[in-house]
MDAnalysis code that builds the backbone (N, CA, C; Angstrom):
import MDAnalysis as mda
import numpy as np

u = mda.Universe.empty(315, n_residues=105, atom_resindex=np.repeat(np.arange(105), 3), trajectory=True)
u.add_TopologyAttr("name", ["N", "CA", "C"] * 105)
u.add_TopologyAttr("resid", np.arange(1, 106))
u.add_TopologyAttr("resname", ["MET", "PRO", "GLN", "PHE", "ASP", "VAL", "TYR", "LYS", "ASN", "ASN", "ASN", "LYS", "ASN", "THR", "ARG", "THR", "ALA", "PHE", "PRO", "TYR", "LEU", "VAL", "ASP", "ILE", "GLN", "HIS", "GLN", "ILE", "ILE", "SER", "ASP", "LEU", "ALA", "THR", "ARG", "LEU", "VAL", "ILE", "PRO", "MET", "GLY", "LYS", "PHE", "ASP", "THR", "PHE", "SER", "ASP", "LYS", "ASN", "ILE", "GLN", "ARG", "LEU", "THR", "PRO", "ARG", "ILE", "THR", "PHE", "ASP", "ASP", "GLN", "GLN", "TYR", "LEU", "LEU", "LEU", "THR", "PRO", "GLN", "LEU", "THR", "SER", "ILE", "PRO", "SER", "HIS", "LEU", "LEU", "LYS", "GLU", "SER", "VAL", "GLY", "THR", "ILE", "GLU", "MET", "GLN", "ARG", "ASP", "LEU", "VAL", "ILE", "ASN", "ALA", "LEU", "ASP", "PHE", "ALA", "ILE", "THR", "GLY", "ILE"])
u.atoms.positions = np.array([
    [4.641, -13.984, -0.343],
    [4.750, -12.803, -0.321],
    [3.285, -12.656, 0.777],
    [4.487, -12.208, 1.739],
    [3.160, -12.024, 3.510],
    [2.573, -10.320, 2.972],
    [1.405, -11.338, 3.551],
    [0.141, -9.765, 3.571],
    [0.913, -9.041, 3.790],
    [0.628, -7.117, 3.015],
    [0.903, -6.417, 4.313],
    [2.299, -5.649, 3.722],
    [3.264, -7.348, 3.747],
    [4.120, -6.219, 3.319],
    [4.457, -5.520, 1.971],
    [5.386, -4.634, 3.016],
    [6.211, -3.282, 1.984],
    [7.507, -2.831, 1.440],
    [7.026, -2.724, -0.324],
    [8.248, -3.270, -1.016],
    [8.882, -1.654, -1.089],
    [10.321, -1.463, -1.879],
    [10.373, -0.032, -2.589],
    [10.018, 0.089, -4.308],
    [9.566, 0.788, -4.171],
    [8.867, 1.434, -5.804],
    [9.713, 1.520, -6.765],
    [10.199, 0.101, -7.666],
    [11.364, 0.462, -7.793],
    [11.126, 1.079, -9.850],
    [9.808, 1.713, -9.702],
    [9.750, 2.627, -10.664],
    [10.447, 3.551, -10.799],
    [11.330, 4.243, -11.875],
    [11.724, 5.459, -11.371],
    [10.575, 6.805, -11.973],
    [10.003, 6.174, -12.914],
    [8.877, 7.885, -12.797],
    [7.907, 7.701, -11.778],
    [7.909, 7.137, -10.922],
    [6.702, 6.899, -10.095],
    [7.244, 6.919, -8.338],
    [8.648, 6.355, -8.309],
    [8.548, 6.631, -6.974],
    [9.583, 7.870, -6.383],
    [9.711, 8.483, -6.816],
    [9.768, 9.430, -5.654],
    [8.403, 9.911, -5.601],
    [6.980, 9.984, -5.506],
    [5.709, 10.331, -5.301],
    [4.818, 8.695, -4.017],
    [5.509, 7.468, -5.009],
    [5.390, 6.785, -4.226],
    [6.760, 5.877, -3.822],
    [7.025, 6.001, -2.910],
    [8.409, 5.821, -2.155],
    [8.223, 4.303, -2.054],
    [7.180, 4.049, -1.808],
    [6.478, 2.272, -1.524],
    [5.355, 1.418, -1.632],
    [5.184, 0.292, -1.654],
    [3.890, -0.107, -2.236],
    [3.353, -1.322, -1.358],
    [2.270, -1.547, -1.384],
    [2.145, -2.645, 0.630],
    [1.372, -3.336, -0.599],
    [1.700, -4.740, -0.394],
    [1.351, -6.248, -0.917],
    [0.378, -6.187, 0.451],
    [-0.789, -6.491, -0.346],
    [-2.204, -6.704, 0.030],
    [-2.905, -8.077, -0.207],
    [-2.310, -8.328, -1.150],
    [-2.698, -9.754, -1.177],
    [-2.487, -11.268, -0.300],
    [-3.863, -11.771, -0.407],
    [-3.848, -12.714, 0.759],
    [-2.978, -14.097, -0.268],
    [-2.280, -14.738, 0.809],
    [-1.209, -15.612, 0.941],
    [-2.027, -17.097, 0.117],
    [-2.953, -16.812, 0.049],
    [-3.999, -18.572, -0.526],
    [-4.223, -18.304, -1.718],
    [-4.043, -16.858, -2.609],
    [-3.953, -16.609, -3.934],
    [-2.446, -16.535, -4.598],
    [-0.968, -16.648, -3.799],
    [-0.177, -16.519, -4.424],
    [0.109, -17.451, -5.152],
    [-0.523, -18.123, -6.464],
    [-0.040, -18.679, -7.641],
    [-0.375, -17.690, -8.823],
    [-0.877, -16.509, -8.703],
    [-1.389, -15.671, -9.666],
    [0.412, -14.758, -9.651],
    [0.095, -14.574, -11.174],
    [1.484, -13.561, -11.727],
    [1.812, -12.839, -11.205],
    [1.094, -11.658, -10.658],
    [0.697, -10.581, -10.144],
    [-0.579, -10.634, -8.927],
    [0.284, -9.578, -8.485],
    [0.023, -8.572, -6.738],
    [-0.990, -7.852, -6.119],
    [-1.565, -7.460, -5.824],
    [-2.522, -6.604, -5.562],
    [-1.703, -5.813, -4.830],
    [-1.341, -4.403, -4.887],
    [-0.725, -3.525, -4.087],
    [-0.811, -1.827, -4.102],
    [-1.004, -1.655, -2.823],
    [-1.325, -0.508, -2.818],
    [-0.372, 0.605, -2.670],
    [-0.339, 2.499, -3.014],
    [0.629, 2.744, -3.182],
    [1.152, 3.453, -1.790],
    [1.987, 3.826, -1.241],
    [1.957, 4.938, -0.273],
    [3.161, 5.884, -0.844],
    [2.208, 7.073, -0.340],
    [2.400, 8.521, -0.702],
    [3.640, 9.447, 0.560],
    [3.990, 9.904, 0.364],
    [4.483, 10.784, 1.849],
    [4.026, 11.651, 1.840],
    [3.779, 12.257, 3.355],
    [2.442, 12.208, 3.790],
    [2.597, 13.379, 3.718],
    [3.640, 14.429, 3.718],
    [3.785, 16.209, 3.306],
    [3.672, 16.440, 1.895],
    [3.643, 15.250, 1.192],
    [3.626, 15.290, -0.089],
    [1.552, 15.483, -0.466],
    [1.001, 14.249, 0.111],
    [-0.513, 14.028, 0.182],
    [-1.218, 14.682, 1.063],
    [-0.844, 15.564, 1.781],
    [-1.738, 15.771, 3.379],
    [-2.854, 16.128, 2.705],
    [-3.456, 16.961, 0.960],
    [-4.256, 16.959, 1.113],
    [-5.097, 16.191, 0.692],
    [-4.947, 15.009, 0.322],
    [-6.009, 13.906, -0.254],
    [-6.113, 12.675, 1.312],
    [-5.659, 13.354, 1.751],
    [-6.324, 12.600, 3.029],
    [-7.402, 12.804, 3.296],
    [-8.219, 11.470, 3.274],
    [-9.899, 11.378, 3.371],
    [-9.375, 10.415, 4.322],
    [-9.709, 10.687, 5.442],
    [-9.308, 9.475, 6.890],
    [-9.652, 7.852, 6.382],
    [-10.582, 7.288, 5.896],
    [-10.703, 6.227, 5.929],
    [-11.150, 5.449, 5.383],
    [-10.467, 5.890, 3.552],
    [-9.930, 6.107, 2.908],
    [-9.073, 6.272, 2.794],
    [-7.607, 7.054, 2.862],
    [-6.797, 7.270, 2.613],
    [-5.454, 7.163, 4.443],
    [-5.861, 6.181, 4.771],
    [-5.389, 6.304, 6.514],
    [-3.921, 6.699, 6.078],
    [-3.783, 7.850, 7.716],
    [-1.999, 7.646, 7.522],
    [-1.485, 6.175, 8.223],
    [-0.339, 6.484, 7.594],
    [0.228, 4.559, 8.303],
    [1.930, 5.334, 8.156],
    [2.855, 4.879, 9.908],
    [3.779, 4.936, 9.466],
    [4.601, 3.365, 9.657],
    [5.665, 4.431, 9.038],
    [6.078, 3.168, 8.427],
    [7.855, 3.527, 8.216],
    [8.474, 3.110, 8.589],
    [10.454, 3.378, 9.072],
    [10.242, 5.316, 10.294],
    [9.545, 4.767, 10.739],
    [9.371, 6.595, 11.206],
    [9.384, 7.832, 10.739],
    [7.984, 7.094, 9.738],
    [8.030, 8.561, 9.024],
    [6.281, 7.833, 8.696],
    [5.793, 9.123, 8.008],
    [4.204, 9.455, 7.913],
    [3.850, 9.335, 6.259],
    [3.127, 8.458, 5.604],
    [2.593, 8.092, 4.329],
    [1.032, 7.716, 4.455],
    [0.701, 8.368, 2.958],
    [-0.743, 8.434, 3.407],
    [-0.398, 7.436, 2.027],
    [-2.407, 6.075, 2.517],
    [-1.972, 4.892, 1.865],
    [-3.256, 5.523, 0.775],
    [-2.973, 5.495, -0.496],
    [-3.732, 6.071, -1.189],
    [-4.317, 4.275, -2.086],
    [-5.408, 4.839, -1.135],
    [-6.301, 3.175, -1.352],
    [-7.003, 3.991, -3.035],
    [-6.881, 4.474, -3.049],
    [-8.008, 4.710, -4.576],
    [-7.266, 4.205, -5.646],
    [-5.657, 4.436, -5.780],
    [-4.880, 3.890, -6.250],
    [-4.274, 1.954, -6.668],
    [-4.994, 1.928, -6.196],
    [-4.890, 0.047, -5.670],
    [-4.765, -0.333, -7.182],
    [-3.317, -1.284, -7.523],
    [-3.278, -1.065, -8.844],
    [-2.266, -2.995, -8.748],
    [-2.439, -4.020, -9.610],
    [-1.455, -5.036, -9.767],
    [-0.785, -5.082, -10.246],
    [0.644, -5.449, -10.045],
    [1.242, -5.445, -11.402],
    [2.088, -7.219, -10.987],
    [3.143, -7.328, -11.931],
    [3.711, -8.353, -11.503],
    [4.555, -8.871, -10.706],
    [4.254, -9.670, -10.023],
    [4.644, -9.992, -8.435],
    [6.891, -10.074, -8.797],
    [6.962, -10.516, -9.775],
    [7.992, -10.351, -9.957],
    [8.829, -8.858, -9.305],
    [8.168, -8.051, -10.256],
    [8.947, -6.861, -9.575],
    [8.819, -6.351, -7.839],
    [8.118, -7.210, -7.344],
    [8.466, -6.469, -6.022],
    [10.001, -7.970, -5.557],
    [10.395, -6.872, -5.203],
    [11.882, -7.505, -5.235],
    [11.921, -7.680, -3.736],
    [13.106, -7.453, -2.500],
    [13.081, -7.740, -1.022],
    [12.052, -6.513, -0.793],
    [10.830, -7.741, 0.571],
    [10.310, -7.007, 1.470],
    [11.611, -6.000, 2.222],
    [10.645, -5.182, 2.795],
    [11.978, -3.639, 2.950],
    [11.051, -3.695, 5.141],
    [10.420, -4.510, 4.594],
    [8.937, -3.848, 6.232],
    [7.393, -5.244, 6.053],
    [6.482, -4.276, 7.317],
    [5.874, -5.102, 6.964],
    [4.650, -3.510, 8.037],
    [3.400, -3.565, 7.404],
    [2.665, -2.526, 8.346],
    [1.355, -4.338, 8.626],
    [1.417, -5.125, 8.363],
    [0.257, -6.300, 9.629],
    [-0.425, -5.302, 11.006],
    [0.999, -5.022, 11.491],
    [0.218, -3.989, 12.590],
    [-1.039, -2.996, 12.644],
    [-1.010, -2.814, 11.069],
    [-2.104, -1.930, 11.346],
    [-2.564, -2.194, 9.909],
    [-3.839, -3.414, 9.896],
    [-3.424, -3.459, 8.833],
    [-4.931, -3.568, 9.498],
    [-6.310, -3.091, 10.379],
    [-7.059, -2.983, 10.273],
    [-7.375, -1.605, 9.614],
    [-6.170, -0.702, 9.887],
    [-6.341, 0.715, 9.084],
    [-6.351, 0.342, 7.482],
    [-6.105, -0.922, 7.173],
    [-6.579, -0.488, 4.971],
    [-7.619, -1.338, 5.105],
    [-8.086, -2.121, 5.793],
    [-8.737, -3.645, 5.608],
    [-10.145, -1.857, 5.462],
    [-9.802, -1.655, 6.191],
    [-10.878, -0.531, 7.000],
    [-11.185, 0.579, 4.917],
    [-9.625, 1.064, 5.108],
    [-10.204, 1.579, 3.930],
    [-10.640, 0.985, 2.461],
    [-10.043, -0.629, 2.552],
    [-10.609, -0.992, 1.454],
    [-12.456, -1.860, 1.694],
    [-12.872, -1.729, 2.800],
    [-13.876, -1.911, 3.303],
    [-14.728, -0.401, 2.647],
    [-14.162, 1.071, 2.786],
    [-14.623, 1.854, 2.612],
    [-14.707, 2.342, 1.167],
    [-13.969, 1.987, 0.444],
    [-13.930, 2.286, -1.080],
    [-15.387, 1.155, -1.822],
    [-15.332, -0.158, -1.317],
    [-16.255, -1.389, -2.109],
    [-17.935, -0.880, -1.374],
    [-18.179, -0.556, -0.207],
    [-18.918, -0.274, 0.575],
    [-19.331, 1.199, 0.600],
    [-18.005, 2.181, 0.801],
    [-19.019, 3.093, 1.651],
    [-19.709, 3.507, 3.170],
    [-18.716, 1.641, 3.522],
    [-18.575, 1.936, 5.082],
    [-18.117, 1.993, 5.753],
])
């Protein structure tokens, strides 16, 4: 599972608010049964939660989303079905958001 791949959120209770999950876990620890993911929320729904460094705006599939870094979680890897794309080109935004959440810098 490549780092920064995007997956549809298959959880019927949360997929309206969080249509996609971004796999942020490095492949070096791919043997784990879980993956670290950050949900992406529709920008129109979460625009009031936009803290630029912590919840950066991500463009995916010609739509705007917020990377909801404070909601970082792990899920069983088998729940991530088929990748629907990647945000690899926006990796700096993801890394900066994680760094800000951990170090405040």
